[in-house]
C-alpha positions in Angstrom: -71.3 22.2 43.0 -69.2 19.3 41.9 -70.3 15.7 42.1 -67.8 14.9 44.9 -69.1 17.8 47.0 -72.7 16.7 46.4 -71.8 13.2 47.6 -70.1 14.5 50.7 -73.1 16.6 51.7 -75.4 13.6 51.2 -73.3 11.4 53.4 -73.2 14.1 56.1 -77.0 14.4 56.1 -77.4 10.7 56.3 -75.0 10.3 59.1 -76.6 13.2 60.9 -80.0 11.6 60.6 -78.6 8.3 62.0 -76.8 9.9 64.9 -79.4 12.4 66.1 -81.6 9.7 67.7 -78.6 8.2 69.2 -77.4 11.4 70.5 -80.8 12.2 72.1 -80.6 11.9 75.9 -81.9 8.7 77.2 -84.3 8.7 80.1 -82.4 9.3 83.3 -79.2 10.4 81.4 -77.7 13.8 81.8 -77.5 16.4 79.0 -75.1 15.6 76.1 -72.2 17.9 75.0 -73.0 19.5 71.6 -69.3 19.6 70.6 -69.0 15.9 71.2 -71.9 15.3 68.9 -70.4 17.5 66.1 -67.0 15.7 66.4 -68.8 12.4 66.2 -70.5 13.5 62.9 -67.3 14.8 61.4 -65.4 11.6 62.3 -68.2 9.5 60.7 -68.2 11.7 57.6 -64.4 11.4 57.2 -64.7 7.6 57.6 -67.4 7.5 55.0 -65.3 9.3 52.4 -63.9 6.6 50.1 -60.1 6.7 49.7 -58.9 7.5 46.3 -56.2 5.3 44.9 -53.6 7.4 43.0 -53.5 6.6 39.4 -50.2 5.1 38.2 -47.8 7.5 36.6 -48.0 7.1 32.9 -44.7 6.0 31.4 -43.6 7.4 28.1 -43.9 5.0 25.3 -40.5 4.4 23.8 -40.1 5.5 20.3 -38.8 2.9 17.9 -36.2 4.2 15.4 -37.0 3.1 11.9 -34.2 3.5 9.4 -34.9 3.8 5.7 -32.7 2.9 2.8 -32.2 6.6 2.1 -30.7 7.2 5.6 -27.5 5.3 4.6 -24.8 7.0 2.5 -24.1 5.7 -0.9 -20.8 3.9 -1.0 -18.6 4.1 -4.1 -17.1 0.7 -5.2 -13.4 0.5 -4.8 -12.8 -0.6 -8.4 -14.3 2.7 -9.6 -11.8 4.9 -7.7 -9.0 6.2 -9.8 -5.8 6.3 -7.9 -3.8 9.6 -7.9 -0.2 9.0 -8.7 2.3 10.5 -6.3 4.2 13.6 -7.5 8.0 13.6 -7.0 10.4 16.4 -7.5 13.8 15.2 -8.5 16.7 17.7 -7.9 19.8 16.8 -10.0 22.9 16.6 -7.8 25.3 17.1 -10.6 25.1 19.4 -13.7 27.1 18.3 -16.7 28.3 20.9 -19.2 29.2 18.8 -22.2 28.5 19.5 -25.9 26.5 16.9 -28.0 29.8 15.9 -29.6 31.4 15.0 -26.3 28.3 13.0 -25.3 29.0 10.4 -28.1 29.9 7.1 -26.6 33.6 6.6 -27.1 34.3 10.2 -27.8 33.9 12.4 -30.9 36.7 10.6 -32.7 34.9 7.2 -32.9 34.4 6.2 -36.5 36.5 9.0 -38.0 39.6 8.5 -40.0 42.5 10.8 -38.8 46.0 11.5 -40.2 47.6 11.2 -43.7 47.9 8.4 -46.2 50.9 6.7 -44.6 50.0 7.2 -40.9 46.3 7.4 -40.1 43.9 5.8 -37.6 40.3 5.1 -36.9 38.9 4.7 -33.3 36.5 1.8 -33.5 35.4 1.4 -29.8 36.1 2.2 -26.2 35.6 0.6 -22.8 34.2 1.7 -20.4 31.6 3.9 -22.0 31.9 7.7 -21.7 30.1 9.3 -18.7 30.4 6.1 -16.6 30.1 6.8 -12.9 33.1 6.2 -10.6 33.7 6.8 -6.9 36.4 9.3 -6.0 39.9 7.7 -6.2 38.7 4.6 -8.0 41.3 2.9 -10.3 40.2 1.6 -13.7 41.6 0.6 -17.1 40.5 2.5 -20.3 40.9 0.5 -23.5 40.6 2.1 -27.0 40.3 -0.2 -30.1 42.2 1.6 -32.9 42.6 0.6 -36.5 45.7 1.3 -38.6 44.0 3.1 -41.5 47.3 4.2 -43.2 49.6 2.6 -45.6 52.5 2.1 -43.1 52.7 -0.6 -40.4 53.1 0.2 -36.7 56.0 -1.8 -35.3 56.3 -2.4 -31.5 57.7 0.7 -29.9 57.3 2.9 -33.0 54.4 4.9 -31.5 53.8 6.7 -28.2 50.5 6.9 -26.3 50.5 10.4 -24.8 48.2 12.6 -22.7 47.6 15.9 -24.6 45.0 17.8 -22.5 42.2 17.7 -20.0 42.1 16.0 -16.6 45.3 14.2 -15.6 43.7 11.0 -14.5 46.6 8.7 -15.6 47.8 6.4 -12.8 51.4 5.9 -13.8 52.8 8.2 -16.5 51.5 10.7 -19.0 52.9 8.7 -21.9 54.2 5.2 -22.8 55.5 3.3 -25.9 53.2 1.0 -27.8 53.7 -2.6 -26.9 52.1 -4.3 -29.9 52.6 -4.2 -33.6 49.7 -3.3 -35.9 49.9 -3.9 -39.6 48.2 -1.7 -42.2 44.4 -2.4 -42.2 44.5 -4.3 -38.9 43.5 -3.0 -35.4 44.6 -3.5 -31.8 43.7 -2.4 -28.2 45.6 0.5 -26.6 45.1 0.9 -22.9 45.9 3.3 -20.1 45.4 2.8 -16.3 43.6 5.8 -14.7 42.4 7.0 -11.4 39.2 9.0 -10.7 39.7 12.4 -9.2 39.0 12.9 -5.5 36.2 15.5 -6.0 32.8 14.8 -7.5 32.2 16.2 -11.0 32.4 15.6 -14.7 35.9 15.1 -16.2 37.4 14.8 -19.7 40.9 13.5 -20.5 42.4 13.5 -24.0 45.0 11.3 -25.5 46.8 10.7 -28.8 49.1 8.4 -30.9 52.4 10.1 -31.7 55.1 9.0 -34.3 58.3 10.7 -33.4 57.2 14.3 -33.1 54.0 14.0 -35.1 50.6 13.4 -33.6 48.2 11.8 -36.0 45.5 10.1 -33.9 43.3 11.6 -31.1 41.0 9.9 -28.7 39.3 11.0 -25.4 37.5 9.6 -22.3 34.8 11.3 -20.2 33.7 10.2 -16.7 31.5 11.3 -13.8 32.7 11.1 -10.2 30.1 10.8 -7.5 
């Protein structure tokens, strides 16, 4: 028997002892109802049972999150990061098929002495340089600086500047007479107006100096049309 049950039984006995005399019939009173007596004892017993106050519901204790130094990732300083250079693929838009001799600035004839003892030349320079880029249809002037390396002078009109082969880029005519006199050992500029072809590509045009029917001095020019 639990403690609570023992206490309830004790209360019931005490209440019954108290009520029995009261329940006894007083002189001159009629007989009492046994059920009424029992109900009175039960009511007194219930009233005597102390009310139990419900315990408060326990609330969970919040857990405090504690972070340690090891919980954080290790950061790498920016200065120690080696940048990766970008990779580019360059596709050439134009392929040139020229020999190493043709790639010489001013053509293969620059610096060489051509001809015989009386009539010979030496191409000293050229403007613009070979393989200069031009737009289609662009007009420009090509100038060759040529030395008279022979024993004979070149009077005005004694020589012709003629186109001999390659791309016909001349603007006016394929030949013209020399307009200047060049004495032996001296040099002068010989020029031709040209026009770039209409299609993109690499082009070579070849020219020469001619005395009467004899060609004794060759010079060329190479361009790129884009």
